[in-house]
C-alpha positions as CSV (number, residue, x, y, z in Angstrom):
1,M,15.6,-20.9,22.1
2,N,16.0,-21.8,25.8
3,G,12.3,-21.5,26.4
4,V,12.1,-17.9,25.4
5,S,9.6,-17.0,22.7
6,P,10.9,-15.2,19.6
7,D,10.2,-11.6,19.0
8,I,7.0,-10.7,17.1
9,V,6.4,-8.3,14.2
10,L,3.0,-6.8,14.0
11,V,1.6,-5.9,10.5
12,A,-1.6,-3.8,10.6
13,G,-3.3,-4.1,7.3
14,S,-2.0,-7.6,6.7
15,A,-4.9,-8.6,4.4
16,G,-4.3,-5.7,2.0
17,F,-2.3,-5.7,-1.2
18,L,0.9,-4.3,0.3
19,G,0.4,-5.8,3.8
20,S,0.1,-9.4,2.6
21,H,3.2,-9.2,0.5
22,L,5.1,-7.6,3.4
23,C,4.0,-10.5,5.6
24,D,5.3,-13.0,3.0
25,L,8.7,-11.3,3.1
26,L,8.9,-11.1,6.9
27,L,8.1,-14.8,7.2
28,A,10.7,-15.6,4.6
29,E,13.2,-13.6,6.8
30,G,12.3,-15.9,9.7
31,H,10.1,-13.6,11.8
32,R,7.0,-14.5,13.7
33,V,4.2,-12.2,12.5
34,I,0.8,-11.1,13.8
35,G,-1.5,-9.8,11.2
36,L,-4.2,-7.3,12.0
37,D,-7.0,-6.2,9.6
38,S,-10.6,-5.2,9.6
39,F,-11.3,-6.4,6.0
40,C,-12.4,-2.9,5.2
41,T,-10.5,-3.2,1.9
42,G,-8.3,-6.2,2.7
43,R,-9.3,-9.7,1.5
44,P,-9.0,-13.0,3.4
45,E,-7.7,-14.7,0.3
46,N,-4.6,-12.5,0.3
47,M,-3.6,-14.3,3.5
48,R,-4.3,-17.8,2.3
49,T,-0.7,-18.9,2.1
50,L,0.1,-17.0,5.3
51,A,-2.5,-19.0,7.3
52,R,-0.6,-22.2,6.5
53,D,2.5,-21.0,8.3
54,P,2.5,-21.7,12.0
55,R,4.6,-18.5,12.6
56,F,1.7,-16.4,11.4
57,S,-1.4,-15.5,13.5
58,F,-4.2,-13.2,12.7
59,I,-6.5,-10.9,14.6
60,E,-9.5,-9.3,13.0
61,A,-9.9,-5.7,14.4
62,D,-10.3,-2.1,13.4
63,I,-7.4,0.1,14.6
64,V,-9.9,3.0,15.0
65,D,-11.3,1.1,18.0
66,P,-9.3,0.3,21.1
67,L,-6.9,-2.5,20.3
68,P,-8.1,-6.0,21.4
69,T,-6.7,-7.8,24.4
70,A,-5.6,-10.6,22.1
71,L,-3.1,-8.2,20.7
72,T,-2.1,-6.1,23.7
73,R,-1.2,-9.2,25.7
74,H,1.6,-9.8,23.2
75,A,3.0,-6.3,23.8
76,G,6.0,-7.6,25.7
77,Q,7.2,-9.6,22.7
78,I,6.4,-7.2,19.9
79,R,9.6,-5.6,18.6
80,R,8.4,-4.1,15.3
81,V,5.1,-2.5,14.3
82,F,4.3,-1.8,10.6
83,N,1.2,0.4,10.1
84,L,-0.2,-0.2,6.6
85,A,-3.9,-0.1,7.7
86,C,-5.8,2.3,5.6
87,P,-7.8,2.3,2.3
88,A,-5.4,3.6,-0.3
89,S,-7.3,4.3,-3.5
90,P,-9.7,7.3,-4.0
91,P,-12.9,5.3,-4.5
92,H,-12.3,3.3,-1.3
93,Y,-11.0,6.1,1.0
94,Q,-13.8,8.5,-0.2
95,T,-16.5,6.0,0.5
96,N,-16.3,6.7,4.2
97,P,-14.1,9.7,4.6
98,E,-14.7,10.0,8.3
99,H,-13.5,6.5,8.9
100,T,-10.5,7.1,6.6
101,L,-9.4,10.1,8.6
102,L,-9.9,8.3,11.9
103,T,-7.9,5.3,10.6
104,C,-5.0,7.7,9.8
105,V,-5.2,9.6,13.1
106,T,-6.8,7.6,15.8
107,G,-5.6,4.3,14.5
108,T,-2.1,5.5,14.2
109,L,-2.2,6.8,17.7
110,H,-3.4,3.5,19.1
111,L,-0.6,1.7,17.3
112,L,2.0,4.2,18.5
113,R,0.9,3.8,22.1
114,L,1.2,0.0,21.7
115,A,4.7,0.4,20.2
116,E,5.6,2.7,23.2
117,R,4.4,0.1,25.7
118,A,6.3,-2.6,23.9
119,R,9.4,-0.5,23.2
120,A,9.0,-1.5,19.6
121,R,10.2,0.2,16.5
122,F,7.4,1.7,14.4
123,L,7.1,2.1,10.7
124,Q,4.3,4.3,9.2
125,A,3.2,3.7,5.7
126,S,2.7,7.3,4.5
127,T,2.1,8.3,0.9
128,S,3.0,10.5,-2.0
129,E,-0.4,12.0,-1.6
130,I,1.0,14.2,1.2
131,Y,2.6,16.2,-1.6
132,G,-0.9,16.9,-3.1
133,D,-0.8,18.3,-6.6
134,P,2.9,19.2,-6.4
135,E,4.5,22.4,-7.5
136,V,8.0,20.9,-7.1
137,H,9.1,18.1,-9.4
138,P,10.4,15.5,-8.8
139,Q,9.2,15.4,-5.2
140,R,11.8,15.5,-2.4
141,E,11.2,14.7,1.2
142,D,11.9,18.3,2.2
143,Y,9.0,19.6,0.0
144,W,6.0,20.5,2.2
145,G,3.4,19.8,-0.5
146,H,0.4,21.5,-2.1
147,V,-2.7,19.9,-0.6
148,N,-6.3,21.0,-0.7
149,P,-7.4,20.6,3.0
150,T,-11.1,20.8,2.2
151,G,-11.4,18.8,-1.0
152,P,-12.7,15.3,-1.5
153,R,-9.3,13.7,-1.2
154,A,-8.4,15.5,2.1
155,C,-9.6,12.7,4.3
156,Y,-6.6,10.6,3.0
157,D,-4.1,13.4,2.1
158,E,-4.5,15.3,5.4
159,G,-5.1,12.1,7.4
160,K,-1.7,10.8,6.3
161,R,-0.1,14.2,7.0
162,A,-1.5,14.2,10.5
163,A,-0.3,10.6,11.0
164,E,3.2,11.7,10.1
165,T,2.9,14.5,12.6
166,L,1.9,12.1,15.4
167,C,4.9,9.8,14.5
168,F,7.4,12.6,14.6
169,D,6.0,14.0,17.8
170,F,6.3,10.6,19.4
171,A,9.9,10.4,18.1
172,R,10.9,13.9,19.2
173,S,9.7,13.2,22.7
174,G,11.7,9.9,22.8
175,R,8.6,7.8,23.2
176,V,8.9,5.6,20.0
177,S,11.6,5.0,17.4
178,V,9.8,5.7,14.2
179,R,10.4,5.3,10.4
180,V,8.1,6.9,7.8
181,A,7.9,5.7,4.3
182,R,6.2,7.9,1.7
183,I,4.9,5.3,-0.8
184,F,4.4,6.2,-4.5
185,N,2.1,4.4,-6.9
186,T,2.6,0.6,-6.4
187,Y,1.1,-2.2,-8.4
188,G,1.3,-6.0,-8.7
189,P,-0.6,-9.2,-7.9
190,R,-3.3,-9.1,-5.2
191,M,-4.6,-5.7,-6.2
192,R,-8.4,-5.7,-6.1
193,A,-10.2,-5.5,-9.5
194,D,-12.4,-2.8,-8.0
195,D,-9.4,-1.0,-6.5
196,G,-10.0,2.1,-8.6
197,R,-6.3,2.8,-9.2
198,V,-5.1,3.2,-12.7
199,V,-3.1,0.0,-13.2
200,S,-5.9,-2.3,-12.0
201,N,-8.5,-0.4,-13.9
202,M,-6.7,-0.5,-17.2
203,I,-5.7,-4.1,-16.9
204,C,-9.2,-5.3,-16.0
205,Q,-10.8,-3.2,-18.7
206,A,-8.3,-4.4,-21.3
207,L,-8.8,-8.1,-20.4
208,S,-12.5,-7.7,-20.4
209,G,-12.6,-5.9,-23.7
210,E,-14.1,-2.8,-22.1
211,P,-13.1,0.8,-23.0
212,M,-10.0,1.8,-21.2
213,T,-10.6,4.9,-19.1
214,V,-8.1,7.8,-19.1
215,Y,-9.0,10.9,-17.2
216,G,-8.3,14.4,-18.3
217,S,-6.0,14.7,-21.4
218,G,-4.0,11.7,-20.3
219,S,-0.8,13.8,-20.2
220,Q,-0.7,13.6,-16.4
221,T,2.1,11.3,-15.1
222,R,2.7,8.8,-12.4
223,S,5.6,6.6,-11.4
224,F,4.9,2.9,-10.9
225,C,6.8,0.6,-8.5
226,Y,6.4,-3.2,-8.4
227,V,5.1,-4.5,-5.1
228,A,8.1,-6.8,-4.4
229,D,10.5,-3.8,-4.8
230,L,8.3,-1.7,-2.5
231,V,8.1,-4.2,0.4
232,D,11.8,-4.7,0.2
233,G,12.2,-1.0,0.7
234,L,9.8,-1.1,3.7
235,A,11.8,-4.0,5.3
236,R,15.1,-2.1,4.7
237,L,13.7,1.1,6.2
238,M,12.5,-0.7,9.3
239,K,16.0,-2.2,9.8
240,L,17.7,1.2,9.5
241,E,19.4,2.2,12.7
242,D,19.2,5.9,12.2
243,D,16.4,7.4,14.3
244,D,16.7,10.8,12.7
245,A,16.4,9.8,9.0
246,G,13.0,11.6,8.6
247,P,10.6,10.6,5.9
248,V,11.9,8.5,3.0
249,N,10.3,8.3,-0.5
250,L,9.8,4.8,-1.8
251,G,8.8,4.6,-5.5
252,C,10.1,4.2,-9.0
253,P,11.7,7.4,-10.4
254,G,10.6,6.5,-14.0
255,E,7.7,8.7,-15.1
256,M,4.9,7.7,-17.5
257,S,1.8,9.5,-18.9
258,M,-1.6,7.9,-18.5
259,V,-2.0,7.6,-22.2
260,G,1.4,5.9,-22.4
261,L,0.4,3.4,-19.7
262,A,-2.9,2.7,-21.6
263,E,-1.0,1.9,-24.8
264,L,1.5,-0.3,-23.0
265,V,-1.3,-2.3,-21.2
266,K,-3.1,-2.7,-24.6
267,A,0.1,-4.0,-26.2
268,L,0.9,-6.4,-23.3
269,T,-2.6,-7.8,-23.2
270,G,-3.2,-7.8,-27.0
271,S,-6.5,-6.0,-26.3
272,A,-8.6,-4.2,-28.9
273,S,-10.2,-2.0,-26.2
274,P,-10.5,1.6,-27.2
275,V,-9.1,4.3,-25.0
276,V,-11.7,6.8,-23.9
277,L,-11.2,10.2,-22.1
278,R,-13.2,11.2,-19.1
279,P,-13.2,14.4,-17.0
280,L,-10.3,14.7,-14.6
281,P,-11.4,14.1,-10.9
282,V,-11.1,17.0,-8.5
283,D,-7.6,17.6,-7.1
284,D,-6.1,14.8,-9.2
285,P,-2.3,15.5,-9.4
286,R,-0.8,16.5,-12.7
287,R,2.6,15.0,-12.1
288,R,3.9,12.6,-9.6
289,C,7.5,11.3,-9.4
290,P,9.7,10.6,-6.4
291,D,13.3,11.7,-5.8
292,I,14.6,8.5,-4.2
293,G,18.1,9.8,-3.4
294,R,17.5,9.5,0.3
295,A,16.4,5.9,0.0
296,T,19.4,5.0,-2.2
297,E,21.8,6.6,0.2
298,L,20.3,5.4,3.5
299,L,19.0,2.0,2.5
300,G,21.0,1.1,-0.6
301,W,17.6,0.7,-2.3
302,T,16.4,1.2,-5.8
303,P,13.6,-0.6,-7.5
304,D,14.8,-3.4,-9.8
305,T,11.6,-4.5,-11.7
306,V,11.2,-3.1,-15.2
307,L,7.7,-1.8,-15.7
308,E,6.9,-4.2,-18.6
309,A,8.0,-7.2,-16.6
310,G,5.9,-6.2,-13.5
311,L,2.9,-5.4,-15.7
312,R,3.1,-8.9,-17.3
313,D,3.1,-10.5,-13.8
314,T,0.1,-8.4,-12.8
315,I,-1.7,-9.1,-16.1
316,D,-1.2,-12.8,-15.6
317,W,-2.6,-12.6,-12.0
318,F,-5.7,-10.6,-13.1
319,S,-6.2,-13.0,-16.0
320,A,-6.4,-15.9,-13.5
321,E,-8.6,-13.9,-11.2
322,I,-11.1,-12.9,-13.9
323,G,-11.1,-16.4,-15.3
324,A,-11.8,-17.9,-11.8
325,G,-14.5,-15.3,-11.2
326,A,-16.2,-16.1,-14.5
327,A,-16.2,-19.8,-13.7
328,H,-17.5,-19.2,-10.3
329,N,-20.4,-17.1,-11.6
330,R,-21.6,-19.7,-14.1
331,P,-24.5,-22.0,-13.2
332,A,-23.4,-24.9,-11.0
333,D,-24.0,-27.5,-13.8
334,E,-21.8,-25.5,-16.2
335,R,-19.1,-25.2,-13.5
336,A,-19.2,-29.0,-12.9
337,A,-18.8,-29.6,-16.7
338,A,-15.9,-27.3,-16.9
339,E,-14.2,-29.0,-13.9
């Protein structure tokens, strides 16, 4: 390349479920990638294959803190910044709500300022949680939401809303070219077993023969998008040349009740686990389903993966994870015999 180093893509949250899959896609597209993660919820094993690619490098850091010199010295080469750095499941983001809020606000500010210095395009991973417990269905991007600003989920819901505000303020002032993706429920390989979200919970419970937990009556709904489809949408949105697109919903427009999901997971795993009802958590949304008309029009994007097929892949992955964990936890002599 005539001695000129290629442009770099920065992925904050690279060790997470979504971030690691996005890094895979970016490398497949030929980019150089810097991964950034604090391992708050991300896992080093998610980057195992990435680490073998010489075009990938990694910096361990928390975006709440000032960004490390090892990153800022690359600012002249960074052309794209993806911000996926934040715990995304209620059990994880409620564990340290102050840190969750600061990750959304202070962390996003740090990355926006880096993008401004680098003159890089910036993509913010926002969330369907900004719609709260919606009074409009399905949810369109022009809906302002119905969020409890003082409830136990507010650290994440309001944090992401504030992060969007920062992004659009930087955009309006001409400081950074921004893209904002409002991500709906996503599932697939590399989810954590202790993630706390419904798909991972149900699959792990079914595979382990434990009761499958459904909260409330089970009539509340979600839409589930397979991870490969979701990261394809993120990559397309980053490439979009329209600086005035506004937020874009990314998710599957199909809607399923929690009881329906439990029965489907039972059927796919062949599990005999009973389904048990537990009280509905505070501020848990009753219905959640995206209107993806804007994503289809602007990006030519719709999710391709049928739910049953995506769940089978996810079940296979968790089966291997649970089996490996069980083998690892056996006494050393038993592990040796098994090997």
